[in-house]
TORKOLZA-755208 format. One line per field, with one value per residue: residue in one letter; chain; x, y, z negated of N, C-alpha, C in turn. Coordinates in pm, whole numbers. Layout:
BEGIN
type: c(A,...)
mol: c(A,...)
npx: c(X,...)
npy: c(Y,...)
npz: c(Z,...)
capx: c(X,...)
capy: c(Y,...)
capz: c(Z,...)
cpx: c(X,...)
cpy: c(Y,...)
cpz: c(Z,...)
***
This chain:
BEGIN
type: c(X,X,X,X,X,X,X,X,X,X,X,X,X,X,X,X,X,X,X,X,X,X,X,X,X,X,X,X,X,X,X,X,X,X,X,X,X,X,X,X,X,X,X,X,X,X,X,X,X,X,X,X,X,X,X,X,X,X,X,X,X,X,X,X,X,X,X,X,X,X,X,X,X,X,X,X)
mol: c(A,A,A,A,A,A,A,A,A,A,A,A,A,A,A,A,A,A,A,A,A,A,A,A,A,A,A,A,A,A,A,A,A,A,A,A,A,A,A,A,A,A,A,A,A,A,A,A,A,A,A,A,A,A,A,A,A,A,A,A,A,A,A,A,A,A,A,A,A,A,A,A,A,A,A,A)
npx: c(89,65,106,-23,48,45,-131,-222,-399,-655,-905,-884,-820,-1064,-1229,-1112,-1144,-1415,-1489,-1372,-1511,-1762,-1702,-1664,-1913,-2039,-1948,-1674,-1392,-1234,-914,-773,-740,-1023,-1236,-1455,-1779,-1870,-1853,-1723,-1543,-1383,-1266,-1111,-945,-798,-671,-502,-349,-197,-271,-428,-422,-401,-470,-313,-355,-137,-249,-397,-646,-961,-1198,-1547,-1771,-2050,-2366,-2594,-2887,-2811,-2669,-2323,-2078,-1810,-1520,-1275)
npy: c(-110,217,573,808,1115,1223,1202,914,920,1118,1019,898,1130,1274,1093,1112,1377,1402,1238,1391,1626,1527,1488,1747,1856,1719,1844,1875,2091,2324,2280,2468,2829,2978,3132,3027,2863,2639,2283,2121,2274,2372,2124,2064,2286,2231,1988,2087,2244,2046,1933,1699,1345,1002,657,400,63,-234,-474,-727,-664,-781,-963,-945,-1203,-1342,-1462,-1597,-1372,-1201,-974,-871,-1058,-1008,-1192,-1252)
npz: c(-4,86,41,264,420,676,972,1170,1365,1534,1463,1219,1058,1085,937,686,640,620,407,196,222,137,-138,-217,-171,-369,-596,-655,-694,-476,-324,-217,-178,-40,206,298,262,340,318,500,654,432,367,595,583,351,443,646,484,367,129,107,93,199,114,258,313,335,411,635,878,843,1009,955,842,998,932,1099,1169,976,725,762,590,379,281,21)
capx: c(6,140,32,14,7,27,-243,-177,-510,-752,-1016,-850,-829,-1205,-1277,-1060,-1210,-1574,-1501,-1337,-1629,-1866,-1667,-1682,-2055,-2085,-1914,-1534,-1338,-1156,-776,-697,-823,-1097,-1354,-1576,-1871,-1905,-1766,-1635,-1443,-1294,-1191,-1020,-831,-713,-590,-415,-238,-122,-321,-507,-347,-496,-393,-326,-315,-66,-320,-454,-796,-1051,-1329,-1660,-1840,-2201,-2427,-2726,-2910,-2797,-2569,-2191,-2018,-1651,-1467,-1142)
capy: c(5,342,691,889,1255,1261,1113,854,947,1207,956,877,1263,1311,1014,1153,1510,1367,1177,1495,1714,1471,1508,1896,1872,1661,1927,1890,2209,2331,2280,2587,2944,2979,3221,2963,2800,2505,2183,2049,2373,2362,2006,2091,2377,2147,1897,2163,2292,1939,1897,1579,1228,891,536,287,-79,-318,-606,-735,-640,-895,-961,-999,-1333,-1315,-1594,-1562,-1230,-1127,-868,-931,-1092,-1006,-1285,-1225)
capz: c(-2,103,57,388,433,798,1020,1289,1483,1495,1402,1066,1007,1071,835,566,609,599,275,111,225,53,-266,-231,-178,-499,-717,-661,-659,-356,-359,-157,-170,98,226,360,161,398,273,616,668,322,375,707,542,262,514,711,387,317,-2,112,133,184,81,365,269,422,456,763,898,842,1073,862,889,1005,935,1173,1189,849,704,753,443,366,184,-2)
cpx: c(96,49,74,-29,-5,-70,-198,-286,-597,-882,-1001,-863,-964,-1256,-1242,-1132,-1359,-1574,-1477,-1453,-1738,-1826,-1689,-1834,-2103,-2030,-1762,-1487,-1239,-1015,-699,-792,-889,-1201,-1474,-1653,-1914,-1804,-1678,-1523,-1335,-1205,-1087,-913,-747,-621,-489,-298,-159,-158,-397,-411,-443,-393,-413,-263,-238,-129,-366,-595,-858,-1174,-1444,-1725,-1982,-2267,-2578,-2760,-2895,-2690,-2445,-2151,-1862,-1614,-1325,-1063)
cpy: c(124,472,775,1027,1298,1152,1055,862,1052,1139,940,1023,1301,1220,1059,1303,1499,1324,1298,1597,1669,1498,1662,1915,1822,1734,1930,2026,2217,2345,2391,2711,2959,3090,3150,2892,2673,2405,2121,2146,2379,2240,2004,2180,2300,2056,1969,2225,2168,1889,1762,1465,1116,773,446,162,-154,-456,-608,-705,-769,-877,-1014,-1118,-1306,-1449,-1551,-1412,-1150,-1036,-924,-953,-1089,-1100,-1241,-1330)
cpz: c(-4,106,166,377,568,862,1155,1402,1428,1437,1250,997,988,952,697,533,565,448,179,111,133,-94,-300,-256,-327,-632,-734,-624,-536,-406,-305,-161,-34,89,255,243,229,371,382,644,562,332,486,660,443,325,587,610,332,175,-1,156,141,165,198,311,376,458,585,771,911,906,981,928,878,1021,978,1190,1061,839,704,609,455,247,159,-23)
***
């Protein structure tokens, strides 16, 4: 498991920004001074300032097992 501060794709950057925006909407304080009141913009500013990182696991990606028309099940 490693802590990453740079993003390997725009998709990952969007996912991290969306999760941080949800945290801000639920009451977390902004990590950078900002004029914006929108959670998505604040999250983008925090990422641009280098205040946000994410954890990348070293494990393999596992395809979920699907039994019939049911919900996928992940086994550890």
